[in-house]
TIZA-47577 format. One line per 5 residues: for each residue x, y, z of N, C-alpha, C, CB. Coordinates in steps of 0.2 Angstrom, whole numbers, plus 5000, padded with zeros to 4 digits. Atoms other than C-alpha are relative to their C-alpha. Glycine has a CB too. Example, Ala and Ser with C-alpha at 12.3 -4.5 7.8 and 13.67 -1.06 7.14 Angstrom:
BEGIN
5004/4994/5000/5062/4978/5039/5004/5006/5000/4995/5000/5006 ~ 4996/4994/4999/5068/4995/5036/4996/5005/5003/5002/5002/4993
END
This chain:
BEGIN
5004/4994/5000/5000/5000/5000/5004/5006/5000/4995/5000/5006 ~ 4996/4994/5000/5006/5017/4996/5000/5004/5007/4998/5005/4994 ~ 5000/4996/4994/5012/5028/5010/4995/5006/5000/5007/5002/5001 ~ 5005/4994/4999/5001/5042/5017/5003/5006/4996/4999/5001/5007 ~ 4997/4994/5004/5014/5055/5010/4998/5000/4993/5007/5000/5002
5001/5001/5008/5012/5048/4992/4993/5001/4999/5002/4993/4998 ~ 5008/5000/5001/4993/5047/4994/4998/5008/5000/4996/4996/5005 ~ 5001/4993/4999/4993/5065/5000/5002/5005/4994/5003/5003/5006 ~ 4997/4996/5005/5004/5072/4986/4995/4998/4993/5007/4998/4998 ~ 5004/5002/5006/4994/5062/4972/4993/5003/5001/4999/4993/4999
5006/4997/4999/4978/5068/4980/4999/5007/4999/4997/4998/5007 ~ 4999/4993/5001/4983/5086/4980/5000/5002/4993/5006/5003/5004 ~ 4999/4999/5007/4988/5085/4962/4993/4999/4997/5005/4995/4997 ~ 5007/5001/5003/4971/5077/4957/4995/5006/5003/4997/4994/5002 ~ 5004/4994/4997/4962/5090/4969/5001/5006/4997/5001/5000/5007
4998/4994/5003/4971/5104/4961/4996/5001/4993/5007/5001/4999 ~ 5004/5000/5006/4963/5099/4944/4992/5001/5001/5001/4993/4996 ~ 5007/4999/4998/4946/5097/4953/4999/5008/5001/4998/4996/5006 ~ 5001/4993/4998/4949/5115/4960/4999/5004/4994/5006/5002/5004 ~ 5000/4996/5006/4952/5122/4942/4993/5000/4997/5005/4998/4995
5007/5001/5003/4935/5115/4936/4995/5003/5005/4999/4992/4999 ~ 5005/4998/4995/4926/5119/4952/5000/5008/5000/5002/4998/5007 ~ 5000/4993/5000/4932/5137/4951/4996/5003/4994/5007/5003/4999 ~ 5004/4998/5006/4924/5138/4933/4992/4999/5002/5001/4995/4995 ~ 5007/5000/4998/4907/5132/4941/4999/5006/5004/4999/4994/5005
5001/4994/4996/4909/5146/4954/4999/5006/4996/5005/5000/5006 ~ 5000/4993/5004/4913/5160/4942/4994/5000/4996/5006/5000/4995 ~ 5007/5000/5004/4898/5155/4930/4994/5002/5005/5000/4994/4996 ~ 5006/4999/4996/4886/5155/4945/5000/5007/5003/5001/4995/5006 ~ 5000/4994/4998/4892/5171/4952/4998/5006/4995/5007/5002/5003
5002/4995/5005/4891/5181/4936/4994/5000/4997/5006/5000/4996 ~ 5006/5000/5004/4877/5174/4927/4994/4995/5003/5002/4997/4993 ~ 5004/5005/4997/4868/5161/4939/4999/4994/4996/4993/5004/5001 ~ 5000/5005/5004/4873/5148/4927/5003/4994/5003/5003/5001/4993 ~ 4997/5006/4998/4875/5130/4933/5001/4995/4994/4996/4996/5005
4998/5003/5006/4884/5121/4919/5001/4992/5001/5006/5003/4997 ~ 4999/5007/4999/4881/5102/4920/5004/4996/4995/4993/4997/5001 ~ 4995/5003/5005/4892/5099/4905/5007/5002/5001/4998/5003/4993 ~ 4993/4998/4998/4907/5105/4914/5005/4995/4999/5000/5003/5007 ~ 4995/5006/5000/4915/5088/4915/5001/4999/4993/4996/4994/5003
4999/5001/5007/4912/5086/4896/5005/5006/4997/4994/4999/4996 ~ 4996/4994/5002/4920/5103/4894/5008/4999/5001/4998/5007/5003 ~ 4993/5002/4999/4936/5096/4902/5002/4994/4995/5000/4997/5007 ~ 4999/5006/5005/4935/5080/4891/5002/5002/4993/4995/4995/5000 ~ 5000/4998/5007/4933/5089/4874/5007/5003/4998/4995/5004/4999
4994/4998/5003/4949/5099/4873/5006/4995/4999/5003/5005/5005 ~ 4995/5005/5002/4960/5084/4874/4999/4997/4993/5000/4994/5006 ~ 5001/5003/5006/4952/5077/4859/5001/5005/4994/4992/4997/4999 ~ 4998/4995/5005/4953/5093/4850/5008/5001/4999/4997/5007/5002 ~ 4993/5000/5001/4972/5093/4853/5002/4994/4997/5003/5001/5007
4998/5006/5003/4973/5075/4848/4998/5001/4992/4997/4994/5003 ~ 5002/5000/5007/4964/5079/4832/5005/5005/4996/4993/5004/4999 ~ 4995/4995/5003/4976/5094/4828/5007/4996/4999/5002/5006/5005 ~ 4994/5004/5001/4991/5082/4831/4999/4994/4994/5002/4996/5006 ~ 5001/5005/5005/4983/5069/4819/5001/5003/4993/4993/4997/5001
5000/4997/5007/4983/5081/4805/5007/5004/4999/4995/5006/4999 ~ 4993/4998/5001/5002/5085/4808/5002/5006/5004/5001/5002/4993 ~ 4998/4994/4996/5002/5099/4821/5005/4997/5005/4994/5004/5003 ~ 4995/5002/4994/5017/5098/4834/4996/5001/5006/5006/5004/5000 ~ 5004/5000/4994/5011/5096/4852/4999/5007/5002/5004/4996/5005
5001/4993/4997/5014/5114/4857/4995/5004/4996/5007/5004/4999 ~ 5005/4997/5004/5004/5120/4842/4993/4997/5001/5002/5000/4993 ~ 5007/5003/4998/4990/5108/4846/4997/5002/5006/5001/4992/5000 ~ 5002/4998/4993/4990/5114/4864/4996/5007/4999/5005/5001/5005 ~ 5003/4993/5001/4987/5132/4858/4994/5000/4996/5006/5004/4995
5006/5001/5004/4974/5127/4845/4995/4997/5004/5001/4996/4993 ~ 5005/5003/4996/4965/5116/4857/4997/5005/5005/5003/4995/5004 ~ 5003/4995/4995/4964/5131/4870/4996/5005/4996/5006/5003/5004 ~ 5003/4995/5004/4959/5143/4857/4993/4997/4998/5004/5002/4994 ~ 5007/5003/5002/4945/5131/4850/4996/4999/5006/5001/4994/4997
5005/5001/4994/4939/5128/4868/4997/5007/5002/5005/4997/5006 ~ 5002/4994/4998/4938/5146/4871/4994/5003/4996/5005/5006/5001 ~ 5005/4998/5005/4928/5149/4855/4993/4996/5001/5002/4999/4993 ~ 5005/5005/5000/4917/5133/4857/4996/5000/5007/5002/4993/4998 ~ 5003/5001/4993/4915/5131/4876/4999/5007/5004/5005/4996/5004
5001/4993/4997/4916/5150/4880/4995/5004/4996/5007/5003/5001 ~ 5004/4996/5004/4909/5161/4867/4994/4997/4997/5004/5003/4994 ~ 5006/5003/5003/4898/5149/4857/4995/4998/5006/5002/4994/4996 ~ 5005/5003/4994/4891/5141/4874/4996/5006/5002/5005/4997/5005 ~ 5004/4995/4998/4886/5158/4880/4995/5003/4996/5005/5006/5003
5004/4996/5004/4879/5166/4865/4994/4995/4997/5004/5002/4994 ~ 5005/5005/5004/4870/5150/4857/4996/4996/5005/5004/4996/4996 ~ 5004/5004/4995/4864/5141/4873/4998/5004/5006/5004/4994/5002 ~ 5002/4997/4994/4865/5151/4889/4996/5006/4999/5007/5003/5004 ~ 5004/4994/5001/4858/5168/4883/4993/4998/4998/5004/5005/4995
5007/5001/5002/4843/5161/4874/4996/4996/5006/5000/4995/4994 ~ 5003/5004/4995/4839/5148/4888/4999/5004/5007/5004/4994/5001 ~ 5000/4997/4994/4842/5160/4902/4993/5004/5001/5006/5005/5001 ~ 5007/4996/5000/4826/5170/4897/4995/4996/5003/4998/5002/4993 ~ 5005/5005/4998/4816/5154/4902/5001/4998/5007/5000/4994/4996
4999/5001/4994/4824/5153/4919/5006/4995/5001/4994/4997/5003 ~ 4994/5004/4999/4838/5143/4928/4999/4992/4999/5002/5001/5007 ~ 5002/5007/5001/4829/5126/4927/5001/4998/4993/4994/4998/5003 ~ 5000/5002/5007/4827/5125/4908/5008/5000/4998/4996/5005/4996 ~ 4992/4999/5002/4846/5131/4907/5003/4994/5002/5003/5006/5002
4997/5006/4998/4851/5117/4918/4999/4994/4996/4998/4999/5008 ~ 5002/5006/5004/4842/5104/4908/5003/5000/4993/4992/5000/4999 ~ 4997/4999/5007/4849/5111/4892/5008/4998/5001/5000/5007/4998 ~ 4993/5002/4999/4867/5109/4899/5001/4993/5001/5003/5004/5006 ~ 5000/5008/4999/4863/5091/4904/5000/4997/4993/4994/4998/5004
5001/5003/5007/4857/5088/4886/5007/5002/4996/4995/5004/4996 ~ 4994/4998/5003/4873/5097/4880/5006/4995/5002/5003/5007/5001 ~ 4995/5005/4998/4884/5085/4890/4999/4994/4997/4999/4999/5008 ~ 5001/5006/5004/4876/5070/4882/5002/5001/4993/4992/4998/5001 ~ 4998/4998/5007/4878/5078/4865/5007/5000/4999/4997/5006/4998
4993/5000/5001/4896/5081/4867/5003/4993/5001/5003/5005/5006 ~ 4997/5007/4999/4900/5064/4874/4998/4995/4994/4997/4997/5007 ~ 5001/5004/5006/4891/5055/4860/5003/5002/4994/4992/5000/4999 ~ 4996/4998/5006/4899/5066/4847/5007/4998/5000/4999/5008/5000 ~ 4993/5002/5000/4916/5062/4853/5001/4993/4999/5003/5002/5007
5000/5007/5001/4912/5044/4854/4999/4998/4993/4994/4997/5004 ~ 5002/5002/5007/4905/5044/4836/5006/5002/4996/4994/5004/4998 ~ 4995/4997/5005/4919/5055/4828/5007/4999/5001/4998/5008/4999 ~ 4993/5001/4998/4934/5051/4838/5001/4992/5001/5002/5004/5006 ~ 4999/5007/4999/4934/5034/4846/4996/4998/5007/5007/4998/5000
5003/5002/4993/4925/5024/4860/5006/4997/5004/4995/4995/4999 ~ 4995/5002/4996/4942/5018/4865/5004/5005/5003/5005/4995/4996 ~ 4995/4995/4997/4954/5027/4877/5006/5001/4996/5002/4997/5007 ~ 4994/4999/5004/4968/5035/4869/5006/5003/5004/4999/5005/4994 ~ 4995/4997/4996/4985/5040/4876/5001/5007/4998/5007/4996/4999
5000/4993/5001/4989/5058/4878/5007/5002/5003/4994/5004/5003 ~ 4993/4998/4997/5007/5066/4880/4999/5005/5005/5004/5004/4994 ~ 5000/4996/4994/5011/5075/4896/5004/5006/4999/5002/4996/5006 ~ 4996/4994/5001/5017/5093/4897/5006/5000/5006/4996/5006/5001 ~ 4995/5001/4994/5027/5088/4913/5004/4994/4999/4996/5001/5007
4996/5006/5001/5041/5076/4914/4998/4994/5004/5007/5001/5002 ~ 5002/5006/4996/5038/5058/4920/5006/4998/5004/4998/4994/4995 ~ 4995/5003/4995/5048/5048/4933/4999/5002/5007/5007/5003/4998 ~ 5001/4999/4993/5050/5050/4951/5006/5004/5003/5000/4994/5004 ~ 4995/4996/4996/5060/5062/4963/4999/4998/5007/5000/5007/4999
5000/5002/4993/5064/5059/4981/4999/5006/5004/5007/4997/5003 ~ 5001/4994/4995/5056/5071/4994/4999/4997/5007/4993/5003/4998 ~ 5000/5003/4993/5059/5067/5013/5000/4993/5000/4993/5003/5003 ~ 4999/5007/5000/5064/5050/5008/4995/4996/4997/5000/4997/5007 ~ 5006/5003/5004/5048/5046/4998/5001/5001/4992/4994/5003/5002
5000/4999/5008/5048/5043/4979/4993/5003/4998/5001/4993/4997 ~ 5006/4997/5002/5036/5055/4972/5000/5001/4993/4999/5007/5004 ~ 5001/4999/5008/5029/5056/4954/5002/5007/4998/4993/4998/4998 ~ 4999/4993/5002/5036/5071/4945/4994/5003/4996/5006/5000/4994 ~ 5006/4998/5003/5020/5071/4935/4995/5003/5005/4996/4994/4997
5004/4997/4995/5010/5074/4951/5002/5007/5003/5000/4995/5006 ~ 4997/4994/4998/5022/5088/4957/4999/5005/4994/5007/4999/5001 ~ 5001/4995/5006/5021/5096/4939/4993/5002/5000/5002/4997/4994 ~ 5007/4999/5000/5002/5095/4939/4998/5005/5005/4996/4994/5000 ~ 5001/4996/4994/5001/5103/4956/5003/5007/4999/5003/4997/5007
4997/4993/5001/5013/5117/4952/4996/5004/4995/5007/4999/4998 ~ 5004/4997/5005/5004/5121/4936/4993/5003/5002/5000/4996/4993 ~ 5007/4998/4997/4987/5121/4944/5000/5006/5005/4997/4994/5003 ~ 4999/4995/4995/4993/5132/4958/5002/5007/4997/5006/4998/5005 ~ 4998/4993/5004/5001/5145/4946/4994/5002/4997/5005/4998/4995
5006/4998/5003/4984/5145/4937/4996/5004/5005/4997/4994/4996 ~ 5005/4997/4995/4974/5148/4952/5003/5007/5003/4999/4995/5006 ~ 4997/4994/4997/4986/5161/4959/5000/5006/4995/5008/4999/5001 ~ 5001/4995/5005/4985/5170/4942/4993/5003/5000/5002/4997/4993 ~ 5007/4998/5000/4966/5170/4943/4999/5004/5005/4996/4994/4999
5002/4996/4994/4965/5176/4960/5004/5007/5000/5003/4997/5007 ~ 4997/4994/5001/4978/5190/4956/4996/5004/4995/5007/4999/4997 ~ 5004/4996/5005/4967/5195/4941/4994/5003/5004/4998/4996/4994 ~ 5007/4998/4997/4951/5196/4952/5001/5005/5005/4997/4994/5003 ~ 4999/4995/4994/4959/5205/4967/5004/5005/4999/5002/4995/5006
4995/4995/5000/4973/5215/4961/4999/5005/4993/5007/4997/5000 ~ 5001/4996/5006/4967/5222/4944/4993/5004/4999/5002/4996/4994 ~ 5006/4996/5001/4954/5235/4938/4995/4995/4997/5001/5006/4996 ~ 5004/5005/5004/4947/5221/4926/4997/4995/5005/5004/4996/4995 ~ 5003/5005/4995/4945/5209/4941/4995/5003/5004/5006/4997/5004
5005/4997/4996/4936/5222/4951/4994/5001/4997/5003/5007/5003 ~ 5006/5000/5004/4924/5225/4937/4996/4994/5000/5002/5003/4993 ~ 5003/5006/5000/4921/5207/4936/4996/4998/5006/5005/4994/4998 ~ 5003/5001/4993/4917/5206/4955/4994/5004/5001/5005/5001/5005 ~ 5006/4995/4999/4906/5221/4954/4994/4997/4996/5002/5007/4998
5006/5003/5005/4896/5213/4939/4997/4994/5004/5003/4999/4993 ~ 5003/5006/4997/4894/5197/4949/4996/5002/5007/5006/4996/5002 ~ 5003/4999/4993/4889/5205/4966/4994/5004/4999/5005/5004/5004 ~ 5006/4996/5001/4877/5218/4959/5000/5003/4993/4999/5006/5006 ~ 4999/4998/5006/4875/5220/4941/4996/5007/4998/4997/4995/4995
5004/4994/5001/4862/5234/4942/5004/5006/5002/4993/5000/5004 ~ 4996/4995/4998/4873/5245/4952/5007/5001/4996/5002/4999/5007 ~ 4994/5000/5005/4888/5240/4941/4999/5004/4994/5003/4993/4999 ~ 5002/4997/5006/4879/5246/4926/5000/5008/5001/4994/4998/4997 ~ 5001/4993/4999/4875/5263/4934/5007/5003/5001/4997/5001/5007
4993/4997/4999/4894/5266/4938/5004/4999/4994/5003/4997/5006 ~ 4996/5000/5007/4899/5262/4920/5004/4993/4999/5005/5005/5000 ~ 4996/5007/5001/4905/5243/4922/4996/4997/4994/5000/4996/5006 ~ 5003/5004/5006/4902/5234/4905/4998/4993/5002/5004/5000/4994 ~ 5002/5006/4996/4892/5220/4914/5000/4994/4995/4993/5000/5003
5000/5006/5005/4889/5209/4898/5007/4998/4998/4996/5002/4994 ~ 4993/5002/5002/4907/5210/4893/5004/4997/5006/5004/5007/4998 ~ 4997/5003/4995/4912/5205/4910/4998/4993/5001/4999/5004/5007 ~ 5003/5007/5000/4900/5190/4910/5003/4996/4994/4993/5000/4999 ~ 4997/5004/5005/4907/5185/4893/5007/4998/5002/5000/5004/4993
4993/5002/4998/4925/5186/4900/5000/4994/5005/5003/5007/5003 ~ 5000/5006/4995/4920/5174/4914/4999/4994/4996/4994/5001/5005 ~ 5001/5006/5004/4914/5162/4901/5007/4998/4997/4994/5000/4995 ~ 4993/5002/5003/4931/5163/4892/5005/4998/5005/5002/5006/4996 ~ 4996/5002/4995/4940/5161/4908/4999/4993/5002/5000/5005/5006
5002/5007/4999/4930/5145/4912/5003/4996/4995/4993/5000/5001 ~ 4998/5005/5005/4934/5138/4895/5008/4999/5000/4998/5004/4993 ~ 4992/5000/4999/4953/5142/4898/5001/4995/5005/5003/5007/5001 ~ 4999/5005/4994/4952/5133/4915/4999/4993/4998/4996/5003/5006 ~ 5001/5007/5002/4944/5118/4908/5005/4997/4995/4992/4999/4997
4995/5002/5004/4956/5117/4894/5007/4998/5003/5001/5005/4994 ~ 4994/5001/4996/4970/5118/4906/5000/4994/5004/5002/5006/5004 ~ 5001/5006/4996/4963/5105/4917/5000/4993/4996/4993/5000/5003 ~ 4999/5006/5004/4961/5093/4902/5007/4999/4998/4996/5002/4993 ~ 4993/5001/5002/4979/5096/4897/5004/4996/5006/5003/5007/4999
4997/5003/4994/4984/5091/4915/4998/4993/5002/4999/5005/5006 ~ 5002/5007/4997/4973/5076/4919/5000/4995/4995/4993/5001/5003 ~ 5001/5006/5005/4971/5067/4902/5007/4996/5000/4999/5004/4993 ~ 4995/5004/5000/4989/5061/4902/5000/4994/5006/5007/5003/5001 ~ 5001/5005/4994/4985/5052/4919/4995/4995/4999/4999/5004/5006
5006/5004/5000/4968/5045/4915/4998/4998/4993/4994/5003/5003 ~ 5001/5002/5007/4969/5044/4896/4994/5004/4997/4999/4993/4998 ~ 5006/4996/5003/4957/5053/4883/4995/4995/4999/5003/5003/4993 ~ 5005/5005/5001/4941/5044/4885/4993/5004/5000/4999/4996/5006 ~ 5007/4996/5001/4923/5050/4880/4996/5000/5006/4996/4997/4994
5004/5001/4993/4916/5045/4897/5004/5003/5006/4999/4993/5001 ~ 4997/4997/4994/4929/5054/4908/4997/5006/5003/5007/5001/4998 ~ 5003/4993/4998/4919/5070/4909/4995/4998/5006/4996/5003/4995 ~ 5005/5001/4995/4906/5061/4920/5003/5000/5007/4997/4993/4999 ~ 4997/5000/4993/4918/5058/4935/5003/5007/5001/5006/4995/5000
4997/4994/4998/4927/5074/4933/4995/5006/5002/5004/5003/4994 ~ 5005/4995/4999/4911/5085/4932/4997/4998/5007/4995/4999/4995 ~ 5003/5001/4994/4904/5076/4947/5004/5002/5006/4998/4992/5001 ~ 4995/4998/4994/4920/5078/4958/5000/5007/5000/5006/4997/4998 ~ 5000/4993/5000/4921/5096/4953/4994/5003/5003/5002/5003/4993
5006/4998/4997/4903/5099/4957/4999/5000/5007/4994/4997/4996 ~ 4999/5002/4993/4905/5091/4974/5004/5005/5003/5001/4993/5001 ~ 4995/4996/4997/4920/5101/4977/4998/5008/5001/5007/5000/4996 ~ 5003/4993/5000/4911/5118/4973/4995/5001/5005/4997/5002/4993 ~ 5005/5000/4995/4897/5114/4984/5003/4999/5007/4995/4994/4999
4997/5001/4993/4908/5108/4999/5004/5006/5002/5005/4994/4999 ~ 4997/4994/4998/4919/5123/4998/4996/5006/5000/5006/5001/4994 ~ 5004/4994/5000/4906/5136/4995/4999/5002/4993/5003/5005/5004 ~ 5002/4999/5007/4897/5138/4978/5001/5008/4998/4993/4998/4998 ~ 4999/4993/5002/4899/5157/4979/5006/5003/5002/4994/5004/5004
4993/4997/4998/4917/5159/4984/5005/4996/4996/5001/4999/5007 ~ 4995/5004/5004/4932/5155/4972/5005/4997/5005/5004/5006/4996 ~ 4995/5004/4995/4943/5151/4988/4997/4994/5002/5002/5005/5005 ~ 5003/5006/4998/4930/5139/4993/5000/4994/4995/4992/5001/5002 ~ 5000/5005/5006/4930/5130/4976/5007/4997/5000/4999/5003/4993
4993/5002/4999/4949/5129/4978/5001/4995/5005/5005/5006/5000 ~ 4999/5004/4994/4949/5122/4995/4996/4993/4999/4997/5004/5007 ~ 5005/5006/5001/4934/5110/4991/5004/4995/4995/4994/5002/4997 ~ 4997/5004/5004/4944/5104/4976/5006/4996/5003/5002/5004/4994 ~ 4994/5003/4996/4960/5100/4986/4997/4995/5005/5004/5005/5003
5003/5004/4994/4949/5092/5000/4997/4994/4997/4995/5003/5004 ~ 5004/5005/5003/4939/5081/4988/5006/4995/4997/4995/5002/4995 ~ 4995/5004/5003/4955/5075/4979/5004/4996/5005/5005/5005/4996 ~ 4996/5004/4995/4964/5070/4995/4995/4995/5003/5002/5005/5005 ~ 5005/5005/4998/4948/5061/5001/4999/4995/4996/4993/5004/5002
5001/5005/5005/4946/5052/4985/5006/4995/5000/4999/5003/4993 ~ 4994/5005/5000/4964/5045/4986/5000/4996/5006/5006/5005/4999 ~ 5000/5003/4994/4963/5041/5004/4995/4994/5000/4999/5004/5006 ~ 5006/5005/5000/4946/5032/5002/5002/4994/4995/4994/5003/4997 ~ 4998/5005/5005/4953/5022/4987/5006/4995/5004/5003/5002/4994
4995/5004/4997/4968/5016/4998/4998/4997/5006/5006/5005/5001 ~ 5002/5002/4993/4960/5014/5015/4993/4997/5001/5002/5005/5005 ~ 5007/5003/5000/4942/5010/5011/4999/4995/4995/4995/5006/4999 ~ 5001/5005/5006/4939/5002/4994/5000/5004/4994/4994/4996/5001 ~ 5001/4996/5007/4942/5007/4976/4993/4999/4997/5005/4996/4995
5006/5001/5002/4925/5000/4973/4995/5006/5003/4997/4993/5001 ~ 5004/4996/4997/4917/5012/4985/5003/5007/5001/4997/4998/5007 ~ 4996/4994/4998/4929/5027/4984/4996/5006/4998/5006/5000/4995 ~ 5004/4995/5001/4916/5038/4976/4995/5002/5005/4996/4999/4993 ~ 5005/4999/4995/4904/5036/4991/5003/5004/5006/4999/4993/5003
4998/4996/4995/4916/5044/5003/4999/5008/4999/5008/4999/5001 ~ 5001/4992/5001/4916/5062/4995/4992/5001/5000/5003/5002/4994 ~ 5007/4999/5000/4897/5059/4993/4997/5001/5007/4997/4995/4996 ~ 5002/4999/4993/4895/5056/5011/5002/5006/5004/5002/4994/5004 ~ 4998/4993/4997/4905/5071/5016/4996/5006/4997/5008/5001/4998
5004/4995/5003/4895/5081/5004/4993/5001/5004/4998/4999/4992 ~ 5006/5000/4996/4879/5076/5013/5001/5003/5007/4997/4993/5000 ~ 4999/4998/4994/4886/5080/5029/5001/5008/5000/5007/4997/5004 ~ 5000/4992/5001/4891/5098/5023/4994/5003/4999/5005/5001/4995 ~ 5007/4997/5002/4874/5101/5016/4996/5000/5006/4997/4996/4994
5004/5000/4994/4866/5096/5032/5002/5005/5006/5000/4993/5003 ~ 4998/4996/4995/4877/5105/5044/5003/5007/4998/5005/4997/5004 ~ 4998/4993/5002/4884/5120/5034/4998/5000/4992/5008/5001/5001 ~ 5003/5000/5007/4873/5122/5018/5004/5005/4995/4993/5001/5000 ~ 4996/4995/5004/4883/5137/5012/5007/4998/4998/5000/5007/5003
4993/5002/5001/4899/5127/5011/5005/5002/5005/5002/5002/4993 ~ 4995/4998/4994/4915/5127/5022/5002/5007/5000/5005/4995/4999 ~ 4997/4993/5000/4921/5144/5016/4995/5004/4996/5006/5000/4996 ~ 5005/4996/5004/4905/5150/5007/4996/5005/5005/4995/4996/4997 ~ 5004/4995/4996/4893/5164/5013/4993/4998/4999/5002/5007/4999
5007/5001/5001/4875/5162/5016/4997/5006/4996/4996/5000/5007 ~ 5003/4996/5004/4864/5170/5003/4992/5000/5001/5001/4999/4993 ~ 5007/5000/5000/4846/5176/5004/4997/5003/4993/4998/5005/5006 ~ 5002/4998/5006/4836/5178/4988/4992/5001/5001/5001/4995/4994 ~ 5008/4999/5000/4818/5185/4985/4997/4997/4995/4999/5008/5000
5003/5004/5005/4807/5174/4976/4993/5001/5000/5001/4992/5001
END
């Protein structure tokens, strides 16, 4: 059995990816009251876009750039303009159902046009092991953790230290007042969708070399990130980050010390406990809405 240290490092690496996806959930909810149940498929799709680029002769670095750009166009711009904006007029529930349908559509399209078999995917971080405190730790886990942390730090710096980030937060907290003081609210909301598309593309780039490119991988990723967002606090970016890391560690420990067969049950039980005793999430704030 792997040592506790190894499990914690691997769990933090996986949790950092969950955190990236959970942050996207949180950003979309804060700015547009959108719950994207296709978020897991949004993580799965960029890997196949990059593989398609490599199949037609593009080098890996160019495939990454093309995959991220295509993700921002399809999963950011087109998603908002063609699905969210028309469906939002009918309320949150029809939009949620529409994103569920989109998830099924993306999964079946990838299965049909690419392959139903898992495909290997190159890694942007080196493979092998290094010794930390006398433990052999995967370089891939360390690399994934470092890249994810840098991405999160970059995002938090954007939100908290720049004028653009302050405008995004103003648009999320009170769009009516933000419009009065001159904040381009619609542009800020669109920017949030583009940031979410970038985050899921980065998560795809980090996690696919570990779990392979599979049309069904979005189900597990989407569920884990959704749980992480709720556990940490759906209305707080820091909560999504903490929730992602926590769920990643819990998942790894459950697989090692409970059972690989029931590993998904442990985060689910933890989710139920959080909903019962702290429904706003561990780091979230309570919200009141007029209905």
